[in-house]
Each structure stands twice: as structure tokens, then as C-alpha cells.
C-alpha positions as CSV (number, residue, x, y, z in Angstrom):
1,M,88.7,96.3,127.2
2,A,90.5,98.0,124.3
3,L,89.1,97.0,120.9
4,Y,92.5,96.2,119.5
5,T,92.9,93.3,121.9
6,L,90.0,91.7,120.0
7,G,91.8,92.0,116.7
8,I,89.3,94.6,115.5
9,N,90.5,97.4,113.2
10,F,89.6,100.8,114.4
11,C,89.4,102.1,110.8
12,F,86.4,99.9,110.0
13,L,83.7,99.6,112.6
14,P,80.4,100.1,110.7
15,A,77.1,100.5,112.4
16,S,76.2,96.9,111.6
17,A,78.7,95.8,114.3
18,Q,76.3,97.3,116.8
19,M,73.2,95.5,115.4
20,P,71.3,93.6,118.2
21,A,72.5,90.1,118.6
22,N,70.7,87.0,119.9
23,Y,72.3,85.4,123.0
24,D,69.3,83.3,124.0
25,E,69.5,79.6,123.0
26,D,65.7,79.5,123.2
27,K,65.6,81.9,120.3
28,I,67.7,79.8,118.0
29,K,65.7,79.3,114.8
30,P,65.2,75.7,113.6
31,Y,67.8,74.5,111.2
32,Q,69.0,71.3,109.5
33,L,72.7,70.8,108.8
34,P,73.8,69.4,105.4
35,D,75.3,65.9,105.8
36,P,79.0,66.0,104.8
37,L,78.8,62.3,103.9
38,R,75.9,62.7,101.5
39,M,77.1,62.8,97.9
40,E,75.5,64.8,95.1
41,N,73.9,61.6,93.8
42,G,72.2,61.0,97.1
43,K,74.4,58.1,98.2
44,T,76.3,58.1,101.4
45,V,80.1,58.0,101.8
46,T,81.1,54.9,103.6
47,S,84.9,54.8,103.3
48,S,87.9,57.0,103.5
49,K,88.5,56.3,99.8
50,Q,85.1,57.6,98.8
51,W,85.6,60.6,101.0
52,E,88.5,61.9,98.9
53,K,86.1,62.6,96.0
54,Q,83.5,64.0,98.3
55,R,86.1,66.2,99.9
56,I,86.9,67.9,96.6
57,A,83.1,68.4,96.0
58,I,82.7,70.1,99.4
59,L,85.9,72.2,98.9
60,N,84.5,73.5,95.6
61,L,81.2,74.4,97.3
62,F,83.1,76.5,99.8
63,K,85.1,78.2,97.0
64,T,81.9,79.0,95.1
65,H,79.7,80.1,98.0
66,V,81.9,81.4,100.8
67,Y,85.7,82.1,100.3
68,G,86.3,82.2,96.6
69,A,88.9,80.6,94.4
70,M,92.3,79.5,95.8
71,P,95.2,80.0,93.3
72,G,98.3,77.9,93.3
73,K,101.9,78.9,93.8
74,V,102.9,82.0,91.9
75,A,105.6,81.4,89.3
76,G,109.1,82.4,90.4
77,L,108.4,82.3,94.1
78,T,111.7,83.1,95.9
79,F,113.1,83.3,99.4
80,R,115.7,85.8,100.6
81,T,117.2,85.7,104.0
82,L,117.2,89.1,105.6
83,S,119.0,88.3,108.9
84,V,120.0,85.5,111.1
85,D,120.8,85.7,114.9
86,S,122.1,82.4,116.3
87,M,122.0,83.8,119.9
88,A,118.5,85.3,120.1
89,L,116.4,85.2,123.3
90,D,119.5,85.2,125.5
91,G,121.0,82.4,123.5
92,K,118.0,80.1,123.6
93,A,116.9,80.5,120.0
94,I,117.9,81.1,116.4
95,R,116.0,84.0,114.8
96,K,115.7,84.2,111.1
97,Q,113.9,86.8,109.0
98,I,113.0,85.9,105.5
99,A,111.4,87.7,102.6
100,V,109.0,85.5,100.7
101,I,108.9,87.2,97.3
102,F,106.0,86.4,95.1
103,G,108.0,86.5,91.9
104,K,111.5,86.7,90.4
105,D,111.6,90.4,90.4
106,A,113.0,92.0,93.5
107,N,110.1,94.5,93.3
108,S,107.5,91.8,93.4
109,P,105.0,91.8,96.3
110,K,106.3,90.0,99.3
111,M,105.7,89.1,102.9
112,E,108.3,88.9,105.7
113,V,108.4,85.7,107.7
114,L,109.8,85.7,111.3
115,L,111.1,82.3,112.4
116,Y,112.4,81.3,115.8
117,L,113.9,77.9,116.4
118,P,115.3,76.3,119.6
119,V,119.1,76.5,119.5
120,E,119.6,73.2,121.4
121,A,117.6,71.1,118.9
122,K,119.5,68.0,117.7
123,S,117.3,67.4,114.7
124,P,114.7,69.3,112.6
125,V,111.9,70.6,114.9
126,P,108.1,70.9,114.6
127,V,106.8,74.4,114.2
128,F,103.7,76.4,115.0
129,A,102.8,78.7,112.1
130,G,100.3,81.5,111.9
131,L,99.7,85.1,110.9
132,N,99.7,88.1,113.3
133,F,97.6,91.3,113.4
134,Y,100.0,94.2,113.9
135,G,103.4,93.1,112.6
136,N,106.1,90.6,113.5
137,Q,107.6,93.0,116.1
138,T,104.5,92.6,118.3
139,V,105.3,88.9,118.9
140,H,108.2,89.7,121.3
141,T,110.3,92.6,122.6
142,D,113.4,91.3,120.8
143,P,114.8,94.5,119.3
144,G,116.2,92.6,116.3
145,I,112.8,92.0,114.8
146,N,112.2,94.2,111.8
147,L,109.4,96.8,111.9
148,P,106.8,96.5,109.2
149,T,106.8,99.3,106.6
150,G,103.3,98.8,105.3
151,W,99.8,99.8,106.4
152,I,98.9,98.9,110.0
153,A,95.5,99.5,111.6
154,N,95.6,102.3,114.1
155,G,94.7,101.6,117.7
156,P,97.4,100.0,119.7
157,T,100.3,101.8,121.3
158,G,103.1,102.2,118.7
159,V,100.9,102.6,115.6
160,E,100.4,106.2,114.4
161,N,99.0,107.2,111.0
162,N,98.8,103.5,110.1
163,I,102.6,103.1,110.6
164,A,104.2,101.0,113.3
165,N,107.0,102.3,115.5
166,V,109.3,100.9,118.2
167,A,106.7,101.4,120.9
168,S,104.7,98.5,119.3
169,R,107.4,96.0,120.1
170,G,106.1,93.1,122.2
171,F,102.6,94.5,122.2
172,Q,101.1,91.0,121.8
173,T,103.7,88.9,123.5
174,E,101.1,86.9,125.5
175,R,99.4,85.8,122.3
176,W,102.4,84.0,121.1
177,Q,104.1,82.5,124.2
178,L,107.4,82.4,122.2
179,E,109.7,81.4,125.0
180,E,107.4,78.7,126.2
181,L,107.3,77.2,122.7
182,I,111.1,77.3,122.4
183,S,111.5,75.7,125.9
184,R,109.3,72.8,124.8
185,G,111.2,72.2,121.6
186,Y,109.0,73.9,119.0
187,G,109.7,76.6,116.5
188,L,107.5,79.6,115.6
189,A,106.9,81.0,112.2
190,T,104.7,84.1,111.7
191,A,104.1,86.9,109.3
192,Y,101.9,90.1,109.3
193,Y,98.7,89.5,107.5
194,G,98.7,93.0,106.1
195,D,101.7,92.1,103.9
196,L,99.1,90.1,101.9
197,E,96.1,92.4,102.1
198,P,95.4,95.3,104.3
199,D,92.3,94.5,106.4
200,H,89.8,97.1,105.3
201,A,87.2,97.3,102.6
202,E,89.6,98.9,100.1
203,G,92.6,96.8,101.0
204,W,92.2,94.6,97.9
205,K,93.4,97.6,95.8
206,T,96.9,97.4,97.2
207,G,96.9,93.7,98.3
208,I,97.9,90.6,96.4
209,R,94.5,90.1,94.9
210,T,95.3,93.1,92.7
211,T,99.1,93.2,92.6
212,L,99.3,89.5,91.7
213,A,96.1,89.3,89.5
214,K,98.0,88.9,86.3
215,S,100.5,86.4,87.7
216,L,97.8,84.2,89.4
217,G,95.2,84.6,86.6
218,L,92.5,85.7,89.0
219,Q,90.6,88.9,89.3
220,A,90.2,90.4,92.8
221,Q,86.5,89.7,93.0
222,E,87.1,85.9,92.3
223,W,88.5,85.4,95.8
224,S,88.5,87.1,99.1
225,A,90.7,88.7,101.8
226,I,90.4,85.5,103.9
227,G,91.5,83.7,100.7
228,A,94.5,86.0,100.3
229,W,95.6,85.5,103.9
230,A,95.1,81.8,103.6
231,W,97.2,81.7,100.4
232,G,100.0,83.5,102.2
233,L,100.0,80.7,104.8
234,S,100.6,78.2,102.1
235,R,103.5,80.3,100.8
236,M,104.9,80.3,104.3
237,M,104.7,76.5,104.2
238,D,106.6,76.6,100.9
239,Y,109.4,78.3,102.7
240,L,109.4,76.0,105.7
241,E,109.8,73.1,103.4
242,T,113.1,74.5,102.4
243,E,114.4,75.2,105.9
244,P,116.7,72.3,107.0
245,L,116.1,73.1,110.7
246,V,112.3,72.6,110.4
247,N,110.4,69.3,110.3
248,A,108.0,70.3,107.5
249,R,105.9,67.2,108.2
250,Q,105.1,68.6,111.6
251,V,103.8,72.1,111.1
252,A,100.8,73.0,113.3
253,L,98.8,75.8,111.7
254,T,97.1,78.2,114.2
255,G,95.0,81.3,113.9
256,H,92.9,83.5,116.2
257,S,89.6,85.2,115.3
258,R,89.6,86.3,111.6
259,L,93.0,84.7,111.2
260,G,91.5,81.5,112.6
261,K,89.1,81.6,109.7
262,A,92.1,82.1,107.4
263,A,93.9,79.2,109.0
264,L,91.0,76.8,108.5
265,W,90.6,77.8,104.9
266,A,94.3,77.5,104.3
267,A,94.4,74.0,105.8
268,A,91.3,73.0,103.9
269,N,93.1,73.7,100.6
270,D,96.6,72.7,101.7
271,T,97.0,69.3,103.4
272,R,100.7,69.8,104.2
273,F,99.6,71.4,107.5
274,A,99.8,68.5,110.0
275,I,97.7,70.0,112.8
276,V,95.0,72.6,112.5
277,I,94.0,74.9,115.4
278,S,91.1,77.3,115.4
279,N,91.1,79.8,118.3
280,N,87.8,81.8,118.7
281,S,87.3,81.8,114.9
282,G,83.5,82.2,115.2
283,E,81.3,83.1,112.3
284,G,82.9,82.1,109.0
285,G,85.3,79.9,111.0
286,A,84.4,77.1,113.3
287,A,80.9,78.2,114.4
288,L,77.8,77.0,112.6
289,A,76.4,79.6,110.2
290,R,72.8,78.4,110.6
291,R,72.7,79.3,114.3
292,N,71.4,82.9,114.7
293,Y,73.5,83.4,117.8
294,G,76.0,86.2,118.3
295,E,77.6,87.3,115.0
296,T,75.6,86.2,112.0
297,V,76.2,85.8,108.3
298,E,74.4,89.0,107.6
299,V,76.4,91.0,110.2
300,I,79.8,89.7,109.2
301,N,79.1,90.3,105.5
302,T,77.9,93.8,106.2
303,S,80.7,94.7,108.6
304,F,83.5,93.1,106.7
305,P,82.4,92.8,103.0
306,H,86.0,92.1,101.8
307,W,86.4,88.9,103.9
308,F,84.2,86.7,101.7
309,V,83.1,86.6,98.1
310,A,79.9,88.4,96.9
311,K,78.1,85.1,96.6
312,F,78.1,84.6,100.4
313,K,76.0,87.7,100.8
314,E,73.1,86.1,99.0
315,Y,72.6,84.0,102.2
316,N,72.5,87.0,104.6
317,K,68.8,86.6,105.3
318,D,68.6,82.8,105.2
319,P,71.8,80.8,105.9
320,N,69.7,77.7,105.7
321,Q,69.9,78.0,101.9
322,L,73.7,77.6,102.0
323,P,74.7,74.2,100.5
324,V,77.5,74.0,103.2
325,D,78.0,74.8,106.9
326,Q,81.1,75.2,108.9
327,H,81.2,71.6,110.3
328,M,81.9,70.6,106.7
329,L,84.8,73.0,106.6
330,L,86.2,71.4,109.8
331,A,85.6,68.0,108.3
332,L,88.0,68.9,105.4
333,M,90.8,68.7,108.0
334,A,90.3,65.0,108.4
335,P,92.2,62.8,109.2
336,R,94.6,65.5,110.6
337,P,94.3,66.5,114.2
338,L,92.0,69.4,114.7
339,Y,91.6,71.6,117.8
340,V,88.8,74.1,118.2
341,A,88.7,76.5,121.1
342,S,86.3,79.1,122.5
343,A,86.0,81.5,125.4
344,V,83.2,82.0,127.9
345,E,83.0,85.8,127.5
346,D,83.3,85.6,123.7
347,Q,79.6,85.0,123.0
348,W,79.8,87.0,119.8
349,A,81.8,84.0,118.3
350,D,79.1,81.5,119.5
351,P,81.1,79.0,121.6
352,K,78.3,76.4,121.4
353,G,78.3,76.8,117.6
354,E,82.0,76.2,117.5
355,F,81.6,73.1,119.7
356,L,78.9,71.8,117.4
357,G,81.0,72.5,114.4
358,A,83.7,70.2,115.7
359,K,81.1,67.7,116.9
360,H,79.4,67.4,113.6
361,A,82.7,66.9,111.8
362,E,83.2,63.6,113.7
363,P,81.5,61.3,111.2
364,V,84.2,62.1,108.6
365,Y,87.0,61.4,111.1
366,Q,85.3,58.1,111.9
367,L,85.8,57.1,108.3
368,F,89.5,57.1,109.1
369,N,89.0,55.3,112.5
370,K,89.9,58.6,114.3
371,K,88.4,59.5,117.6
372,G,86.6,62.8,118.0
373,L,85.4,64.8,121.0
374,G,84.1,61.8,122.9
375,V,81.3,63.8,124.5
376,V,77.8,64.8,123.5
377,Q,77.4,68.0,125.5
378,M,79.8,71.0,125.8
379,P,82.5,70.4,128.4
380,D,82.8,72.5,131.5
381,V,84.9,75.6,131.4
382,N,88.7,74.9,131.4
383,Q,88.1,71.1,130.8
384,P,89.5,70.1,127.4
385,V,88.0,67.1,125.7
386,G,88.7,65.0,122.6
387,D,91.4,63.0,120.9
388,V,92.1,63.6,117.2
389,V,89.4,66.3,117.3
390,A,89.7,68.3,120.5
391,Y,87.8,71.3,122.1
392,H,87.9,73.5,125.1
393,I,86.1,76.6,126.3
394,R,88.1,78.6,128.7
395,S,87.3,81.4,131.1
396,G,88.0,84.9,129.8
397,K,87.5,87.0,126.7
398,H,88.1,86.9,123.0
399,D,91.8,86.3,122.9
400,I,94.5,83.7,122.7
401,N,96.5,83.3,126.0
402,A,98.8,81.1,128.0
403,Y,96.1,78.6,128.9
404,D,95.2,78.1,125.2
405,W,98.8,77.6,124.3
406,Q,99.3,75.0,127.0
407,Q,96.5,73.0,125.5
408,Y,97.8,73.3,121.9
409,L,101.3,72.3,123.0
410,N,100.0,69.3,124.9
411,F,97.9,68.4,121.8
412,A,101.0,68.7,119.5
413,D,103.2,66.7,121.9
414,R,100.7,63.9,121.7
415,H,100.2,63.9,118.0
416,F,103.8,64.6,117.1
417,N,105.0,62.0,119.6
418,N,106.9,64.7,121.5
419,P,109.0,67.4,119.8
420,A,112.6,67.1,118.8
421,K,114.8,68.5,121.5
């Protein structure tokens, strides 16, 4: 299997990525998870009202120990429509391309949002939103999609010398299932994550952590690449709130792999996202950090030092010393619907650890009288479980495919009471 299908950048595959990994449940070291309901004073949260204060405390722990600070909206944020096609996808969709400019100056850093909406919608529609790995043109073969002009990781067809060309169009069509979304009454909003920060160890030098340092009042080392990508998702949400064809109260945020980590961190900080979906997000995402299974804290910090803040590296040898674990991150989504998904052949991402992350978030959802997974043990393959918190493990590899999207669409149908059509 080609490495680019895993969302791995060819330019940055250190030796640590080849470090021996444990895939034996009998070799999991003993661990004890911190209780998300236990307050700093030792008392237990017993109501949704109390949780609001506890939520802030947990969020701040993640900022300090894992992902870094999360700045607010930059002053002078502007949106510029680059193109509109009212007859895209053979007349089935409206395609818009929008520059989200991080400042009043036309030369300010920006990201380009690609938005598709069903042309037959009679009212504002719900939207799935997320970042992509290799540029907006990879989402569909539509020749009207702009090619990115910035740095792209080499590897897939159509990317040479870190520049995308026309051969890259539609490269990851299956990952987005655009026409299925449109046929079911949903819109899709996406942007290339490299518009925010190129995904390599030196990417911060040209990404928003440096170019916006003065505007945001943060130094690059105070936050992380995952933080930068997450911040960009909130700026996408800022735009969607201005779009009259979008129901901004029904935006489902999704992310795969490292972008699943970014989606979770964005939704933890920004409660405007109505549904949160983690697809194979693994270590630093939905999987418990304390489980020494597959990718570990030490491996991810060594392989991708820019993803998290320096403080997180202090726990490389002993994640048990972390004051948080990923079930607490998932709990920050409450009471919003949360879907966590794994794949059988993606043991590196620790599917059981992802399931347990969702399972141990349930006590917080119970404060809101929201139902969780409804099971104690992991479900069988291709057998989704859960209500407001849902989970599946599907057959296949580290990817997001048509099966995953069918579950997410069904989940959104249920919680959005069917989309506008």
C-alpha cells in the first residue's frame, strides 16, 4: 500500500517510525485513567452545570500539556469569493471557492475554502466540514477546482517538487464521497491543511504560527501544528456562519488520521461544531495515551515533533504522569453527538484504545442524560454501536472510505432530524 494513502508525508519519515511496536494486549502495562468528573478539590462533578467549570479546567490542562494555546479570531478576518459555479457536478451542486484572509491586508496569510452545496435545496443545508491532505483539487475531478500554489508533500501522482499539478485532481475522491453527500442533502466544506502550516518539522517557519504571531499575540512555540490546523477549522466555521445557503447550526466536523486529531482539538475549543467525527485519529486523537499499543506518546513526539507542544514530550517515557488522557478530550465534546471510528488493519492507531476513549467519555454524557455506546465490549467488525456517542470498527486499512461515510451520514440524519432537501 502506498504510504500517501495513509496521509503520511514522504519528506518526514524518521527512524522512530520504524521503532518496534507492541500489538499484544497481554503486554499492555498497568494504567489508571484520570477521572474526568473529579475536580481539582477532590469533589465529584454531579451535574451538567458543574461540568461547565470542570470542562474549562480540563481544556486548560490539554492546552498546557498537549496541544498548546488556542488563539481567538484574528482582527480583520475577511472573506473573498473567488468563484461560483451554479451548475457544478452536472447541475447537481453549487460550487464556491472562498479565500479566508487572516487580516485586512490582501497580502495577509489565507486559506482557500472549497464549498459544495446541493442545488435543489429549498432551505439552508447542513454541512460536513474538514481539512484535506493534498489540496482541494484532490476531493473531486471537477476541473473548476483551483490548484493549490503552496507546499505539498511529495508522494502522490500529480505532486512534483512539492507543487501540485493537474494530474492530482480527484486523487482522493473516495475519501470525500462528494456526490453521495450532495444526493443526501448535505454540503461539503474543505480546505488544504498546508494553507495553515506545512506538515513538516520546519513548517512553522512559513505557517500561521509565525506569519500571524504578532496579530495573534502568540509565539510559535506556545502552540502546535495541530493547534494551527484546528484554529483554521474555526475560521472555516466563521465563514460558514456568513453563508446564507448553510445551516451553521448543523455543521458536522470530521477528520481522518492527524486531521482527526485536529478536528477533535478544534471541537474541544469551539462548541459551534454540532457533530464531531474522529476517523482513525489514533495516538493524540481518540486513542488512550496510557496504552502502550501501536503508536505511543514517545514515537509520535519523536516522529512528528511539531504536532504537539514541547511539554508533551516530558511524558514520552511515562504517559501515566499525564494529568489528562484522550477520553477526557472526547468528553469535551459533550453533549454534542460524537462518532469515533477505527479500522481492523490499522493497529498502529490502536482501535481498542479508540473504543475505550469513547467508552470512558460516557460518564460526562450521562450528566446531560445522553446515551453512549450502550456496550461494554468492542463491537464486531462492521457493526456500528451507540447513540449520542457512536463507534465502529470496519474491515480494511487506515483510511476513510464509503462505508465510513455511510455511517456518518446516517448518524447526521438522526441527530439533525434529516437534512434540508
